[in-house]
LUMMAR-837552 format. One record per residue (C-alpha): residue number from 0; residue in three letters; x, y, z. Coordinates in nm, 2 decimals, m for minus. Example, Ala and Ser with C-alpha at 12.3 -4.5 7.8 and 13.67 -1.06 7.14 Angstrom:
// residues 2
NODE/0/ALA/1.23/m0.45/0.78
NODE/1/SER/1.37/m0.11/0.71
This chain:
// residues 78
NODE/0/MET/8.91/6.68/17.54
NODE/1/ARG/9.27/6.58/17.63
NODE/2/ASN/9.18/6.21/17.60
NODE/3/PHE/9.01/6.26/17.26
NODE/4/LEU/9.30/6.43/17.12
NODE/5/MET/9.55/6.17/17.25
NODE/6/PHE/9.33/5.89/17.11
NODE/7/ALA/9.30/6.06/16.77
NODE/8/GLU/9.68/6.11/16.77
NODE/9/VAL/9.74/5.74/16.83
NODE/10/VAL/9.48/5.64/16.56
NODE/11/VAL/9.63/5.87/16.30
NODE/12/ALA/9.99/5.77/16.39
NODE/13/ILE/9.91/5.39/16.34
NODE/14/LEU/9.71/5.47/16.02
NODE/15/LEU/10.01/5.68/15.89
NODE/16/ILE/10.25/5.38/15.96
NODE/17/LEU/10.03/5.14/15.78
NODE/18/VAL/10.00/5.36/15.48
NODE/19/VAL/10.38/5.41/15.46
NODE/20/VAL/10.45/5.04/15.49
NODE/21/LEU/10.20/4.94/15.24
NODE/22/GLN/10.35/5.17/14.97
NODE/23/SER/10.57/5.01/14.70
NODE/24/SER/10.93/5.12/14.65
NODE/25/LYS/10.98/5.42/14.43
NODE/26/SER/11.32/5.28/14.29
NODE/27/ALA/11.47/4.95/14.22
NODE/28/GLY/11.82/5.02/14.36
NODE/29/MET/12.08/5.12/14.11
NODE/30/GLY/11.88/5.02/13.80
NODE/31/GLY/11.59/5.25/13.92
NODE/32/ALA/11.80/5.56/13.90
NODE/33/VAL/11.78/5.58/13.52
NODE/34/SER/11.41/5.48/13.49
NODE/35/GLY/11.31/5.68/13.80
NODE/36/ALA/11.47/6.00/13.66
NODE/37/ALA/11.31/5.94/13.33
NODE/38/ASP/10.96/5.92/13.50
NODE/39/SER/11.01/6.24/13.67
NODE/40/VAL/11.14/6.42/13.37
NODE/41/PHE/10.86/6.30/13.14
NODE/42/GLY/10.59/6.35/13.40
NODE/43/GLY/10.51/6.00/13.51
NODE/44/LYS/10.22/5.99/13.76
NODE/45/ALA/10.14/5.74/14.01
NODE/46/ARG/9.80/5.58/13.93
NODE/47/GLY/9.59/5.33/14.11
NODE/48/ILE/9.67/5.23/14.46
NODE/49/ASP/10.01/5.39/14.46
NODE/50/GLY/9.86/5.73/14.39
NODE/51/LEU/9.59/5.68/14.65
NODE/52/LEU/9.84/5.57/14.92
NODE/53/SER/10.06/5.87/14.84
NODE/54/LYS/9.78/6.11/14.88
NODE/55/CYS/9.67/5.94/15.20
NODE/56/THR/10.02/5.97/15.34
NODE/57/ILE/10.02/6.35/15.26
NODE/58/VAL/9.69/6.39/15.43
NODE/59/LEU/9.76/6.17/15.73
NODE/60/GLY/10.08/6.36/15.78
NODE/61/ILE/9.92/6.69/15.78
NODE/62/VAL/9.64/6.57/16.01
NODE/63/PHE/9.92/6.42/16.25
NODE/64/ALA/10.10/6.75/16.25
NODE/65/ILE/9.79/6.96/16.33
NODE/66/LEU/9.68/6.72/16.61
NODE/67/SER/10.03/6.73/16.76
NODE/68/LEU/10.02/7.11/16.76
NODE/69/PHE/9.67/7.13/16.92
NODE/70/LEU/9.76/6.86/17.17
NODE/71/GLY/10.08/7.05/17.27
NODE/72/ILE/9.90/7.38/17.30
NODE/73/TYR/9.61/7.21/17.51
NODE/74/LEU/9.86/7.04/17.75
NODE/75/ASN/10.05/7.35/17.80
NODE/76/GLN/9.75/7.55/17.89
NODE/77/TYR/9.63/7.31/18.18
């Protein structure tokens, strides 16, 4: 069980790193401050690959946190 949890943790961590690196930047420096604020005020939504990568980041982050908790509990028991 311990080996499975550790393997799953490593796989999820690598996937999380890849998903974060593949995401495009949300702002273009100082010029993006105005347009980025306008997108958030007027309800701009990420579509396509950016939306998918954003959702994958959230899901993988939650899975990583849960696996870390289970692994910590399991290793403290034995």
